[in-house]
Structures are given as C-alpha cells and as structure tokens.
C-alpha positions as a Markdown table, in Angstrom:
| # | Residue | x | y | z |
|---|---|---|---|---|
| 1 | Unk | 0.0 | 0.0 | 0.0 |
| 2 | Unk | 1.5 | 3.4 | -1.1 |
| 3 | Unk | 1.9 | 6.7 | 1.2 |
| 4 | Unk | -0.7 | 8.3 | -0.7 |
| 5 | Unk | -3.3 | 5.7 | -0.1 |
| 6 | Unk | -2.5 | 5.4 | 3.5 |
| 7 | Unk | -2.7 | 9.1 | 3.8 |
| 8 | Unk | -6.3 | 9.1 | 1.9 |
| 9 | Unk | -7.4 | 6.7 | 4.1 |
| 10 | Unk | -6.1 | 8.6 | 7.3 |
| 11 | Unk | -8.0 | 11.7 | 6.3 |
| 12 | Unk | -11.0 | 9.7 | 6.2 |
| 13 | Unk | -10.5 | 8.0 | 9.4 |
| 14 | Unk | -9.7 | 11.4 | 11.1 |
| 15 | Unk | -12.9 | 13.2 | 10.1 |
| 16 | Unk | -15.6 | 10.4 | 9.5 |
| 17 | Unk | -18.2 | 9.4 | 11.8 |
| 18 | Unk | -17.7 | 6.4 | 14.2 |
| 19 | Unk | -19.7 | 4.2 | 11.9 |
| 20 | Unk | -17.9 | 5.2 | 8.7 |
| 21 | Unk | -14.4 | 4.8 | 10.4 |
| 22 | Unk | -15.2 | 1.4 | 11.3 |
| 23 | Unk | -16.4 | 0.7 | 7.6 |
| 24 | Unk | -13.4 | 1.9 | 6.5 |
| 25 | Unk | -11.2 | 0.3 | 8.7 |
| 26 | Unk | -12.6 | -3.1 | 7.8 |
| 27 | Unk | -10.9 | -2.8 | 4.5 |
| 28 | Unk | -7.6 | -2.9 | 5.4 |
| 29 | Unk | -5.3 | -5.7 | 7.2 |
| 30 | Unk | -4.2 | -5.0 | 10.9 |
| 31 | Unk | -0.7 | -3.8 | 10.0 |
| 32 | Unk | -2.4 | -0.9 | 7.6 |
| 33 | Unk | -4.9 | 0.0 | 10.1 |
| 34 | Unk | -2.4 | 0.2 | 12.4 |
| 35 | Unk | -0.2 | 2.4 | 10.3 |
| 36 | Unk | -3.1 | 4.7 | 9.4 |
| 37 | Unk | -4.1 | 5.0 | 13.1 |
| 38 | Unk | -0.4 | 6.2 | 13.6 |
| 39 | Unk | -0.7 | 8.6 | 10.6 |
| 40 | Unk | -3.7 | 10.2 | 11.9 |
| 41 | Unk | -2.5 | 10.4 | 15.4 |
| 42 | Unk | 0.8 | 12.2 | 14.3 |
| 43 | Unk | -1.0 | 14.5 | 12.1 |
| 44 | Unk | -3.6 | 15.8 | 14.9 |
| 45 | Unk | -0.4 | 16.2 | 17.3 |
| 46 | Unk | 1.5 | 18.2 | 14.6 |
| 47 | Unk | -1.9 | 20.2 | 13.6 |
| 48 | Unk | -3.9 | 20.5 | 16.6 |
| 49 | Unk | -5.9 | 23.6 | 15.1 |
| 50 | Unk | -7.6 | 21.0 | 13.1 |
| 51 | Unk | -9.5 | 19.7 | 16.1 |
| 52 | Unk | -10.6 | 23.2 | 16.9 |
| 53 | Unk | -11.7 | 24.1 | 13.3 |
| 54 | Unk | -13.7 | 20.6 | 13.5 |
| 55 | Unk | -15.4 | 21.5 | 17.0 |
| 56 | Unk | -16.2 | 25.3 | 15.7 |
| 57 | Unk | -17.7 | 23.6 | 12.4 |
| 58 | Unk | -19.8 | 21.3 | 14.5 |
| 59 | Unk | -20.9 | 24.3 | 17.0 |
| 60 | Unk | -22.0 | 25.9 | 14.0 |
| 61 | Unk | -23.9 | 23.0 | 12.4 |
| 62 | Unk | -25.6 | 22.5 | 15.9 |
| 63 | Unk | -26.7 | 25.9 | 16.4 |
| 64 | Unk | -28.2 | 26.2 | 12.9 |
| 65 | Unk | -30.3 | 23.0 | 13.4 |
| 66 | Unk | -31.3 | 24.3 | 16.9 |
| 67 | Unk | -32.4 | 27.7 | 15.2 |
| 68 | Unk | -34.1 | 25.6 | 12.5 |
| 69 | Unk | -35.9 | 23.4 | 15.1 |
| 70 | Unk | -36.8 | 26.5 | 17.2 |
| 71 | Unk | -38.2 | 28.3 | 14.3 |
| 72 | Unk | -40.6 | 25.1 | 13.6 |
| 73 | Unk | -41.6 | 25.0 | 17.2 |
| 74 | Unk | -42.6 | 29.0 | 17.4 |
| 75 | Unk | -44.5 | 28.4 | 14.3 |
| 76 | Unk | -46.2 | 25.4 | 15.9 |
| 77 | Unk | -47.1 | 27.2 | 19.1 |
| 78 | Unk | -47.5 | 30.4 | 18.0 |
| 79 | Unk | -50.9 | 31.0 | 18.9 |
| 80 | Unk | -50.6 | 30.2 | 22.8 |
| 81 | Unk | -47.0 | 31.7 | 22.9 |
| 82 | Unk | -48.0 | 35.4 | 22.0 |
| 83 | Unk | -51.1 | 35.3 | 23.6 |
| 84 | Unk | -51.9 | 36.8 | 27.0 |
| 85 | Unk | -55.3 | 37.6 | 29.2 |
| 86 | Unk | -56.9 | 40.8 | 28.4 |
| 87 | Unk | -55.3 | 43.5 | 30.6 |
| 88 | Unk | -52.0 | 41.9 | 31.4 |
| 89 | Unk | -49.9 | 42.7 | 28.5 |
| 90 | Unk | -47.0 | 45.0 | 29.5 |
| 91 | Unk | -46.4 | 47.9 | 27.3 |
| 92 | Unk | -48.5 | 48.6 | 24.1 |
| 93 | Unk | -51.3 | 45.9 | 24.0 |
| 94 | Unk | -51.4 | 46.9 | 20.2 |
| 95 | Unk | -47.8 | 47.2 | 19.7 |
| 96 | Unk | -46.1 | 46.2 | 16.2 |
| 97 | Unk | -43.6 | 43.7 | 18.0 |
| 98 | Unk | -44.4 | 41.1 | 20.4 |
| 99 | Unk | -41.4 | 40.2 | 23.1 |
| 100 | Unk | -42.1 | 37.2 | 25.2 |
| 101 | Unk | -40.0 | 36.5 | 28.4 |
| 102 | Unk | -40.1 | 33.3 | 30.4 |
| 103 | Unk | -39.1 | 33.9 | 33.9 |
| 104 | Unk | -39.1 | 33.0 | 37.4 |
| 105 | Unk | -39.5 | 35.0 | 40.5 |
| 106 | Unk | -36.4 | 33.9 | 42.1 |
| 107 | Unk | -34.2 | 34.1 | 39.1 |
| 108 | Unk | -31.3 | 36.8 | 40.1 |
| 109 | Unk | -30.7 | 37.2 | 36.3 |
| 110 | Unk | -34.4 | 37.6 | 35.5 |
| 111 | Unk | -34.4 | 40.4 | 38.5 |
| 112 | Unk | -31.4 | 42.2 | 36.8 |
| 113 | Unk | -33.2 | 42.2 | 33.4 |
| 114 | Unk | -36.3 | 43.8 | 34.6 |
| 115 | Unk | -34.2 | 47.1 | 34.2 |
| 116 | Unk | -33.9 | 46.0 | 30.3 |
| 117 | Unk | -37.4 | 45.2 | 29.9 |
| 118 | Unk | -38.5 | 48.9 | 31.8 |
| 119 | Unk | -35.8 | 50.7 | 29.5 |
| 120 | Unk | -37.1 | 49.3 | 26.4 |
| 121 | Unk | -40.8 | 49.8 | 27.2 |
| 122 | Unk | -39.8 | 53.4 | 28.4 |
| 123 | Unk | -38.0 | 54.0 | 25.0 |
| 124 | Unk | -40.3 | 52.4 | 22.5 |
| 125 | Unk | -43.9 | 52.5 | 22.7 |
| 126 | Unk | -44.8 | 50.2 | 20.3 |
| 127 | Unk | -43.6 | 47.1 | 22.2 |
| 128 | Unk | -46.1 | 44.4 | 23.1 |
| 129 | Unk | -44.2 | 42.7 | 26.4 |
| 130 | Unk | -45.8 | 39.0 | 27.3 |
| 131 | Unk | -44.7 | 37.5 | 30.3 |
| 132 | Unk | -44.8 | 33.7 | 30.6 |
| 133 | Unk | -44.1 | 32.4 | 34.1 |
| 134 | Unk | -42.3 | 29.0 | 34.4 |
| 135 | Unk | -41.3 | 28.5 | 38.2 |
| 136 | Unk | -38.2 | 26.4 | 37.5 |
| 137 | Unk | -36.2 | 27.0 | 40.7 |
| 138 | Unk | -38.6 | 24.9 | 43.0 |
| 139 | Unk | -41.4 | 25.1 | 45.3 |
| 140 | Unk | -40.9 | 28.6 | 46.4 |
| 141 | Unk | -41.0 | 29.9 | 42.8 |
| 142 | Unk | -44.0 | 27.6 | 42.4 |
| 143 | Unk | -45.9 | 29.1 | 45.0 |
| 144 | Unk | -45.2 | 32.7 | 43.9 |
| 145 | Unk | -46.3 | 32.0 | 40.4 |
| 146 | Unk | -49.6 | 30.7 | 41.9 |
| 147 | Unk | -50.2 | 33.8 | 43.5 |
| 148 | Unk | -49.0 | 35.9 | 40.7 |
| 149 | Unk | -51.3 | 34.2 | 38.4 |
| 150 | Unk | -53.9 | 34.5 | 40.6 |
| 151 | Unk | -53.5 | 38.4 | 40.7 |
| 152 | Unk | -53.7 | 38.1 | 37.1 |
| 153 | Unk | -57.2 | 36.5 | 37.4 |
| 154 | Unk | -58.3 | 38.9 | 40.1 |
| 155 | Unk | -57.0 | 42.1 | 39.5 |
| 156 | Unk | -55.4 | 42.2 | 36.0 |
| 157 | Unk | -55.0 | 46.2 | 36.1 |
| 158 | Unk | -52.9 | 45.6 | 39.3 |
| 159 | Unk | -50.7 | 42.8 | 37.5 |
| 160 | Unk | -48.1 | 44.7 | 36.0 |
| 161 | Unk | -47.2 | 46.6 | 39.1 |
| 162 | Unk | -47.4 | 43.4 | 41.4 |
| 163 | Unk | -45.1 | 41.6 | 39.0 |
| 164 | Unk | -42.2 | 44.6 | 39.1 |
| 165 | Unk | -42.9 | 44.7 | 42.7 |
| 166 | Unk | -42.3 | 41.1 | 43.3 |
| 167 | Unk | -39.5 | 40.6 | 41.1 |
| 168 | Unk | -37.6 | 43.6 | 42.3 |
| 169 | Unk | -38.0 | 42.5 | 46.1 |
| 170 | Unk | -35.2 | 41.2 | 47.6 |
| 171 | Unk | -34.9 | 37.6 | 49.6 |
| 172 | Unk | -36.6 | 34.6 | 48.3 |
| 173 | Unk | -40.0 | 34.9 | 46.5 |
| 174 | Unk | -42.7 | 32.7 | 48.1 |
| 175 | Unk | -46.3 | 32.4 | 48.7 |
| 176 | Unk | -46.1 | 34.6 | 51.8 |
| 177 | Unk | -44.0 | 37.1 | 50.4 |
| 178 | Unk | -46.0 | 37.5 | 47.2 |
| 179 | Unk | -49.5 | 37.6 | 49.2 |
| 180 | Unk | -47.9 | 40.5 | 51.0 |
| 181 | Unk | -46.8 | 42.2 | 48.1 |
| 182 | Unk | -50.6 | 41.8 | 46.7 |
| 183 | Unk | -52.0 | 43.0 | 49.8 |
| 184 | Unk | -49.8 | 46.3 | 49.8 |
| 185 | Unk | -51.8 | 46.7 | 46.4 |
| 186 | Unk | -54.9 | 46.6 | 47.9 |
| 187 | Unk | -55.7 | 43.1 | 46.6 |
| 188 | Unk | -58.0 | 40.8 | 49.1 |
| 189 | Unk | -56.0 | 37.8 | 50.4 |
| 190 | Unk | -59.1 | 35.6 | 50.4 |
| 191 | Unk | -59.9 | 36.1 | 46.7 |
| 192 | Unk | -56.5 | 35.5 | 45.7 |
| 193 | Unk | -56.3 | 32.3 | 47.7 |
| 194 | Unk | -59.6 | 30.9 | 45.9 |
| 195 | Unk | -58.1 | 31.9 | 42.3 |
| 196 | Unk | -54.7 | 30.2 | 43.3 |
| 197 | Unk | -56.8 | 27.0 | 43.5 |
| 198 | Unk | -58.6 | 27.5 | 40.4 |
| 199 | Unk | -58.4 | 25.8 | 37.0 |
| 200 | Unk | -57.4 | 28.9 | 35.5 |
| 201 | Unk | -54.3 | 29.3 | 37.5 |
| 202 | Unk | -53.3 | 25.4 | 36.9 |
| 203 | Unk | -53.9 | 25.8 | 33.0 |
| 204 | Unk | -51.7 | 28.8 | 32.7 |
| 205 | Unk | -48.8 | 27.2 | 34.6 |
| 206 | Unk | -49.4 | 24.1 | 32.7 |
| 207 | Unk | -49.4 | 26.0 | 29.4 |
| 208 | Unk | -46.4 | 28.0 | 30.0 |
| 209 | Unk | -44.4 | 24.6 | 31.0 |
| 210 | Unk | -45.4 | 23.0 | 27.9 |
| 211 | Unk | -44.3 | 25.9 | 25.8 |
| 212 | Unk | -41.0 | 26.0 | 27.3 |
| 213 | Unk | -40.6 | 22.2 | 26.8 |
| 214 | Unk | -41.9 | 22.8 | 23.3 |
| 215 | Unk | -39.3 | 25.5 | 22.6 |
| 216 | Unk | -36.6 | 23.6 | 24.4 |
| 217 | Unk | -36.3 | 26.5 | 27.2 |
| 218 | Unk | -34.7 | 25.3 | 30.2 |
| 219 | Unk | -33.4 | 28.4 | 31.9 |
| 220 | Unk | -34.4 | 32.0 | 32.6 |
| 221 | Unk | -34.8 | 34.5 | 31.4 |
| 222 | Unk | -35.4 | 33.5 | 27.8 |
| 223 | Unk | -37.1 | 35.9 | 25.2 |
| 224 | Unk | -39.0 | 34.9 | 22.3 |
| 225 | Unk | -38.8 | 37.5 | 19.5 |
| 226 | Unk | -40.7 | 36.9 | 16.1 |
| 227 | Unk | -39.1 | 33.7 | 15.0 |
| 228 | Unk | -36.0 | 33.6 | 17.4 |
| 229 | Unk | -35.2 | 32.8 | 20.8 |
| 230 | Unk | -32.6 | 34.7 | 23.0 |
| 231 | Unk | -31.3 | 32.8 | 26.1 |
| 232 | Unk | -30.2 | 34.6 | 29.1 |
| 233 | Unk | -29.9 | 38.2 | 30.2 |
| 234 | Unk | -28.8 | 39.6 | 26.9 |
| 235 | Unk | -29.2 | 42.8 | 27.7 |
| 236 | Unk | -31.5 | 45.9 | 26.5 |
| 237 | Unk | -29.2 | 46.4 | 23.5 |
| 238 | Unk | -29.5 | 42.7 | 22.1 |
| 239 | Unk | -33.1 | 43.0 | 22.6 |
| 240 | Unk | -33.6 | 46.3 | 21.0 |
| 241 | Unk | -31.7 | 44.7 | 18.0 |
| 242 | Unk | -33.9 | 41.8 | 17.8 |
| 243 | Unk | -36.9 | 43.9 | 17.8 |
| 244 | Unk | -35.2 | 46.5 | 14.9 |
| 245 | Unk | -34.6 | 43.3 | 12.9 |
| 246 | Unk | -38.2 | 42.3 | 13.1 |
| 247 | Unk | -39.5 | 45.4 | 12.1 |
| 248 | Unk | -36.9 | 45.7 | 9.3 |
| 249 | Unk | -37.1 | 42.1 | 7.6 |
| 250 | Unk | -39.8 | 40.2 | 10.0 |
| 251 | Unk | -37.3 | 37.8 | 11.6 |
| 252 | Unk | -35.0 | 38.1 | 14.5 |
| 253 | Unk | -31.6 | 38.0 | 12.6 |
| 254 | Unk | -31.8 | 39.9 | 9.2 |
C-alpha cells in the first residue's frame, strides 16, 4: 500500500463518523490499520488546530439545526406563545412587535433583566411585552407564581405593578411574600387564595411549562421575538436589535 493511499485513508478516518470509520477500517488488514492510526495521531499532534476547526464547525452546525428547530416550534405554538389574557400585557397591547419573556420570580438574572424590560418599554411605545411564568427554581417559585397568576385573574389591572414589585424584591419570593405584595396593592387575600386553586391558574402554569418544553427552553430569562429565541439576560441592546430586525425584515436575525 502506497503512502498516498494511507494518507487518503487517514484523512477519512480522522473526520468520518465512527460508523464510517469502522467501515473504512474493515477494508484494511491489521498492519495497514495500525499505520493509518499512527498517521492520524501524528497529524493531529502536529496540527491540533484541526480539532478546533472541527469543533467550531460542529458548534455552528448544531446552532443552525437548533435555530431551525426553534423556528418550527415557534410556528407550531405561536397562538399560545404570543397570547396573554386581556389587561396583562405590559407595554402597548397593540404594539407592532411582541416580546415574550419566560421568567422565574427567584431568578437573579430575571431580577437584573427587569431594568432592561423597563428601559425598552420606556424608549419604545410600540412594544407588546408578554410574560410567561415558568417556576423552574423549586416549590417557593411555584408558590409565588400561583399567587402572581391569581393576581392576573382577580386584578389584571394591578398585575404589571405586582410583577415589578415582586420581581424587584429582595430575598426569596414565596407564597407569603407574594401575598404580602398583593395585599400592599390592595388586593384581597381571600380572593387570591380562591383563585390560586382555580383551574385557570393551573392551566396557565401547565401551558407555560408545555411551551417552554416545546421550545427547548430550560433556563430563565429566555426571550422569544418573532421567529427567534434569545437565551439569558442578553441585555437591552440585544433585545432592541432583535426588535429592530423584526421591523426591518420580519425576523429576529436579518
């Protein structure tokens, strides 16, 4: 076997998938296979940048596939995703761009990101901001969300103020803290407790959790703008750029 042939086989073994590598390996005897493996090893030792290039290519491929999958999921769940009960949309209910945020009341990054939301709404009167509660940080978060969604049912006109106050509070947000915030806003605790156990609250939590699962969202905050998902506290500028792109070309990324 010539060295040229061995080099060609080595290249195939270096970059092929495991199954393909096994197929190629079966074409050579043990001695040739060992020589091929030696060439591959030596080449990678001498040119480690090839591995970085391969990893970068893999990451780019996965990112492209994920974006395509998320776009499909957004299209499938759009009706529920961009909807919100009357009176509970922050910003302009008739805004030309809808920004959806998945959040948890005990998420530190969500607390930091509240300033981004307020800055966006103050600077742009045409944003429709929809909040989706996914209490992923345990029982205390779940309890706080049940109170929050009860506020949304009982006093939707106070929901935005309640949300800002509870998310901006220090310490752990739980049922007692959330009820205290609502009481300070003049919302009757008895009415909230009744609503907390209502099918509407249970259905709202289930819907948000199902949406998050369908969109492969597993952390907070996560934003959905048109056909794109922005994960993490990305900041006001990144959110504003996504909104500007939607207005320009109808997509988060033009």
